[in-house]
C-alpha positions, -999 to +999 in steps of 0.1 A: +000+000+000+014+034-010+009+064+012+019+100+005+030+127+029+038+163+022+071+177+034+063+204+060+075+239+052+081+268+076+059+298+070+077+329+061+074+358+086+086+394+088+117+400+109+137+432+116+162+420+089+138+407+063+151+431+038+186+417+042+177+380+042+164+382+007+199+386-006+212+353+006+199+318+013+223+314+043+212+348+056+176+337+053+183+307+075+202+328+101+176+355+102+147+331+103+162+312+133+174+344+150+140+360+149+118+329+153+108+346+186+110+384+183+104+389+221+142+388+228+148+414+201+123+438+216+139+434+250+174+439+237+165+468+215+147+485+244+176+480+267+200+494+241+178+525+236+177+531+274+215+526+276+220+553+250+195+576+267+213+571+300+245+584+283+228+618+283+227+617+321+265+619+322+265+651+302+237+667+323+257+657+354+288+675+340+268+707+332+253+708+367+286+703+385+307+727+365+281+754+362+263+753+395+282+732+421+318+744+414+310+782+415+290+780+447+306+749+463+271+735+469+282+701+483+246+690+492+237+694+455+269+676+445+260+646+467+225+645+454+238+645+418+263+618+426+236+597+442+215+600+411+244+591+389+250+560+410+215+549+402+221+556+365+253+536+366+236+506+383+208+506+358+232+509+329+252+479+343+221+458+348+208+465+313+241+457+297+243+424+317+208+415+307+215+424+270+247+403+270+230+372+286+200+373+262+223+376+232+245+347+244+214+325+248+200+335+214+234+330+198+236+294+213+201+285+201+208+299+166+241+280+164+224+248+173+196+252+148+216+265+119+245+240+123+219+212+124+202+224+093+234+228+073+247+194+084+213+178+075+216+196+041+251+182+035+239+147+045+211+149+020+230+163-009+228+146-043+262+129-043+268+137-079+262+174-072+285+176-041+317+197-043+346+175-052+369+192-027+362+181+008+384+209+021+363+235+003+332+219+016+344+220+052+356+256+048+322+267+035+305+252+066+330+265+091+325+300+079+289+299+091+300+306+127+315+340+119+284+350+098+261+341+127+280+361+152+281+391+129+244+391+121+231+382+155+251+406+176+274+432+160+251+445+133+223+447+159+242+472+180+254+491+149+218+495+137+207+508+171+237+529+181+242+546+147+209+565+147+216+576+183+248+592+170+225+617+152+205+622+183+236+631+202+246+655+174+213+673+178+217+673+216+251+688+213+237+714+190+210+723+216+234+728+245+266+737+225+253+758+196+281+760+170+300+731+186+273+708+172+283+717+136+318+702+142+303+668+149+277+672+122+306+677+097+327+648+110+298+623+109+294+620+071+333+620+067+334+589+090+307+572+070+325+579+037+356+564+052+338+532+059+324+530+024+358+535+008+373+508+031+346+484+022+352+489-016+389+484-012+384+451+007+359+436-017+381+420-044+409+413-019+387+394+005+371+373-023+406+362-035+418+355+000+389+332+009+393+313-024+430+307-016+420+296+020+395+271+006+422+258-018+447+254+010+421+236+032+414+212+003+452+206-001+454+199+037+426+173+036+441+156+005+476+155+021+463+140+053+442+114+035+468+105+010+499+108+032+509+072+025+506+076-013+525+110-012+554+095+007+556+063-013+555+084-045+582+107-034+559+137-038+563+152-003+584+181-017+558+189-044+530+191-018+551+212+006+559+236-023+522+239-031+514+245+006+541+272+008+529+290-023+493+291-011+504+302+024+525+330+010+496+342-012+472+341+018+497+359+041+504+386+015+466+392+010+461+391+048+487+418+053+470+439+027+436+433+043+449+442+077+466+473+063+433+485+049+415+477+082+441+495+102+439+525+079+401+527+085+404+523+122+433+547+127+418+573+104+384+571+122+403+574+155+421+605+142+388+619+130+375+615+166+405+633+180+401+661+154+365+664+163+374+668+200+401+694+193+379+714+170+350+712+194+372+726+222+384+753+198+350+764+188+337+760+223+363+784+238+354+811+213+317+805+222+325+809+259+344+841+252+313+854+234+291+844+263+272+818+242+284+788+261+293+777+297+322+757+308+299+729+319+281+728+285+315+725+267+326+696+289+292+680+283+296+684+246+330+668+247+316+638+266+287+634+241+311+638+212+327+605+220+293+589+216+290+604+181+323+593+165+325+559+184+295+543+167+307+555+134+342+541+140+326+508+149+305+510+117+338+513+098+350+482+115+317+464+107+319+474+071+354+459+069+341+427+086+311+426+062+334+418+033+344+386+049+309+378+059+295+386+025+320+364+007+314+336+033+276+339+026+282+336-011+304+305-006+278+290+017+250+298-008+269+278-034+265+248-011+229+255+000+216+258-036+229+223-045+201+197-050+192+173-022+176+140-023+145+154-006+134+185-025+110+205-002+086+212-030+080+176-038+055+151-022+074+120-011+060+085-012+066+057+012+058+020+007+052-007+034+050-035+008+079-055-007+088-040-042+081-065-070+101-048-097+129-023-102+126-006-136+148+017-157+134+038-185+155+059-210+182+063-183+211+086-190+236+101-167+265+126-172+283+147-146+276+184-146+296+204-172+310+171-186+304+163-223+308+126-217+277+104-211+286+079-184+255+058-188+229+052-214+203+025-207+171+024-227+152-002-208+159-025-179+136-044-156+147-065-125+121-086-109+117-099-073+138-131-068+163-124-095+200-127-089+215-103-115+253-101-121+266-071-141+298-078-159+321-053-176+356-038-176+368-007-158+348+023-169+320+003-185+293+020-163+287-008-137+293+014-106+273+043-121+243+021-128+243+008-092+245+043-077+216+053-099+196+023-088+204+031-052+192+066-056+226+081-047+229+098-081+200+115-099+196+107-136+203+134-162+174+119-181+149+091-175+138+075-143+145+046-119+111+032-109+106+014-076+070+003-069+058+025-098+074+056-082+105+074-096+134+072-072+134+110-067+098+107-054+107+081-028+111+090+009+149+086+015+146+067+048+122+043+032+145+038+003+175+032+026+155+005+045+145-012+012+179-009-006+212-021+006+242-007-012+278-017-010+302+007-027+336-003-042+354+016-015+340+009+019+341+039+043+347+031+080+342+056+108+358+064+141+343+041+167+342+004+175+340-025+151+304-031+164+295+005+157+307+002+121+287-029+116+255-015+130+254+020+116+216+020+111+209+012+148+205-015+173+206-051+160+201-083+180+233-099+191+226-133+176+222-118+141+255-100+145+272-132+157+258-152+127+269-127+101+303-124+116+308-161+116+296-165+080+319-137+067+349-146+090+347-113+109+347-133+141+384-141+135+392-104+133+374-098+166+389-128+183+425-115+175+419-085+197+413-084+235+384-060+231+366-083+206+337-065+189+346-034+209+379-031+189+384+007+184+388+019+148+402+052+137+389+075+110+387+056+077+394+023+095+431+028+095+449-004+105+425-028+087+433-042+053+412-036+022+397-070+024+388-066+061+371-032+053+352-049+025+340-076+049+328-050+074+309-033+046+293-066+036+284-072+072+265-039+073+244-048+043+237-083+056+226-070+090+204-044+074+185-072+056+174-051+026+149-062+000+171-050-028+208-058-027+231-036-048+267-048-044+296-031-063+326-054-067+320-071-032+348-095-035+374-074-054+398-073-024+392-109-012+411-141-017+394-171-032+385-188+000+370-157+016+351-150-017+334-184-014+324-176+022+310-143+011+289-159-017+277-186+006+267-159+032+248-139+006+229-169-007+220-178+030+210-142+040+189-133+010+152-142+009+136-158-021+119-126-032+149-103-027+165-088-057+203-089-061+223-068-085+260-075-082+287-059-104+320-076-110+346-082-136+348-119-127+326-142-148+332-170-123+310-152-098+282-149-123+284-186-130+282-193-093+251-173-082+235-155-111+201-163-126+207-135-150+238-118-165+241-083-179+272-073-198+281-036-200+305-017-222+310+021-226+279+028-205+255+006-224+241-029-220+255-051-247+242-084-235+214-095-212+202-130-206+207-162-186+242-173-176+240-201-201+231-178-229+256-150-221+285-171-207+280-203-227+312-194-246+336-179-221+345-144-233+381-138-243+395-104-234+407-083-262+439-063-259+418-034-246+406-058-219+369-053-229+344-081-229+335-092-264+302-111-263+277-119-290+246-098-283+216-119-273+180-112-272+174-089-242+151-101-215+149-066-200+115-054-194 
């Protein structure tokens, strides 16, 4: 019975940064999670506004002290003013503490939600669309943390404090007269400085991040292939590439820091110039009787609140170049196709599939002129044991990946229970299909963990499979047994042992459709026989088996049907007797040469 379920989508809502989130998919995610509950933003914004208003109290305090208390030595008034300022300072301290705690909590919640969404997106990427460089992929994801911090905290204060700089300019104008024009003139100059700094950093930052991603990719490759690099005497070549990239990054980093320092130092100099000019103008105003000493001191205090937010904005504009480029890099990842498009309705099936069909199937990698696979029609029925023969590059592995739903066809469909693979719910497909790749990937953990990736499995099933495959001998050679600790990639195990662990995973999962890519390529003859015996014992009568290999002997041992592939096409399809009746003789090019037979494909 087939049921359908719609993939839930979150309803879009307005946020204080809705205008910004439309420019980037990554920004949309961050803004959506940050303002999922806007109550915190209202509290923080209110606290920030009050903090800025309390800054006026310091100026008013200075005016009262210098203009009224000092001339008359009114100590009672002084202590009253000091008591009031103590309350202001306490309230300011409490509000800043409240604001900091709320932002920390929101930041933690956003980090948890966003990192989970990005990781889930990566895990559901169409494998044929995934970036080829793991270093670049890791770098794109790691940059998310800086983006989150910038959008959730820094820019919030900048947006609130910057308008208050204008308020302070107006207030200075009210109490200081001509002194206000000094800060009014410096304000646009500081903004212009930030704009110029941002423009100079644009191209430089883009190039620096590209080089950083390239170096990250080189690092991952060098770590994974250290054995091959050393055996091939290529250590010096990789060290030279690393040194070249590092030098390029350092050179650009120095240039970037120079521009940042120029902006910060210049904005600081502008603040000093504004202070000096304000004192200069203020003295003349005092001489003319238009300004008091207290008012001048109050203006100088508020002047720091005018230039400081602008100087911070210059810094934020410089940081924005890094953030913007990181967002662009992350967007390149987030726009990649996943196996669960949100706009599609996915199907799940509780019944055993009776047939696996292929119709007008073609596959080619993006931006590649070569067609890797071209299969017009293929039908595999329940209970069939199909062995796919072919030389290297004939398309066997690509066919299995398409049947497993790991790759999406460039054209045509893979139909399971009358539904195209792209319409199947991924978890349901994973439970139905067991896929063994040519290169088995092991993960950090125990041997038992690597055998039971999908979850808990009863001990007697694990024991039976390990005995049938010979994995019990591997466990018995170690004092920890099945709790034998494996490092990343299964370092320390041979290629054959890794392949046996991969086969054990598939057997323990007990799928309905078995897709095995060269399952015995790294095994000796005796172990190969054990594997074939185990497969025949573990598969049910109505299970489907599609096994790719370059060994005709395996086909003769277990196949009820043999398919021969060459150059991405099926060149023969029939019973073992029909296809292998006359053993094929390899040509010099090592391709199978078989006489085409009448295809039994559906």
